[in-house]
Steps between C-alpha positions, in 0.01 A plus 500: 500500500859386534563162636839321548576196727544721806321841450148593373453864413149637425414854392207659691232629266431865532122446469392133511180446300289401801696705755684192621819333378536156682874428500509155672505278189730727302754515787465127569412562874422205713443658839408864448222668306560836358296733285541856357174684566402822333200678638328795337372783724228373735561133408481243774546138549254263658492452877695179549711287737740212466484192718884437504667768295635826618499785258747784444404822302792704354389830349700603190293802388192690634348405838279233646259478786505166676184423698555212760258356743627510852429217748224695664326548158606864452628593156837673500605711203869519427651724229794351314723722287784462249790307642292365783423138565216341704445155614169339582502157690279210398145487610455881501242651278636780287417721208730710276380833361666759281367833658715723291440697177770310316596133415626290794764233401585236769631158545292251693707212645366201680674217663421230758712325751780603729792679354809368678739778579859376495471291188755734323866466458755753369866508347763776478563430139397263209832307562415407858427127532273317746161551640541878572466696823203654677420821311566723805864355515567632143525880469336678210738544208628839395296688248615491130625836352232674309 
C-alpha cells in the first residue's frame, strides 16, 4: 500500500485468502465501502439486503448471476459479464452467484446518501487561478503523443 498526503494506492490481490479483500481501511474511505471479491466456480454469496446502502457490482473477470427480488416477490436473474456494471438499490434482497466454470473477480461498491451532481469544477491548465468552471465549459485536452 502506498500512502501520501493526497493519494492512497492499494494493490488488488489476485486471490484473497478468504475470497474477499476489503479495501475501505487501506484506502482510508469515509463514505464508500469497496471490496474485491473472488468467487470460485459455483460459489455464491448469502441472500442479503441493505437498509440504506446502494450497491454496485463491477465485473473484472468471469461472469456473475445477480438474483434480485422484484416488488411482487418474483426473483429476477440477471447475467453480468466482464466490463458490465450493475446497481442494486437499498432495501432490495439480492444474491450474487458465479455460474461459470472459471473464477469470477468483481468489485462490490456500497455507498449511502445522495450524490450531488454538479459538485465538480474544472480548469484549462494547472496555471489557471480561481475556483474553476463547470466541467462542461472546459473542453477535453488534446491527447499526448504516444
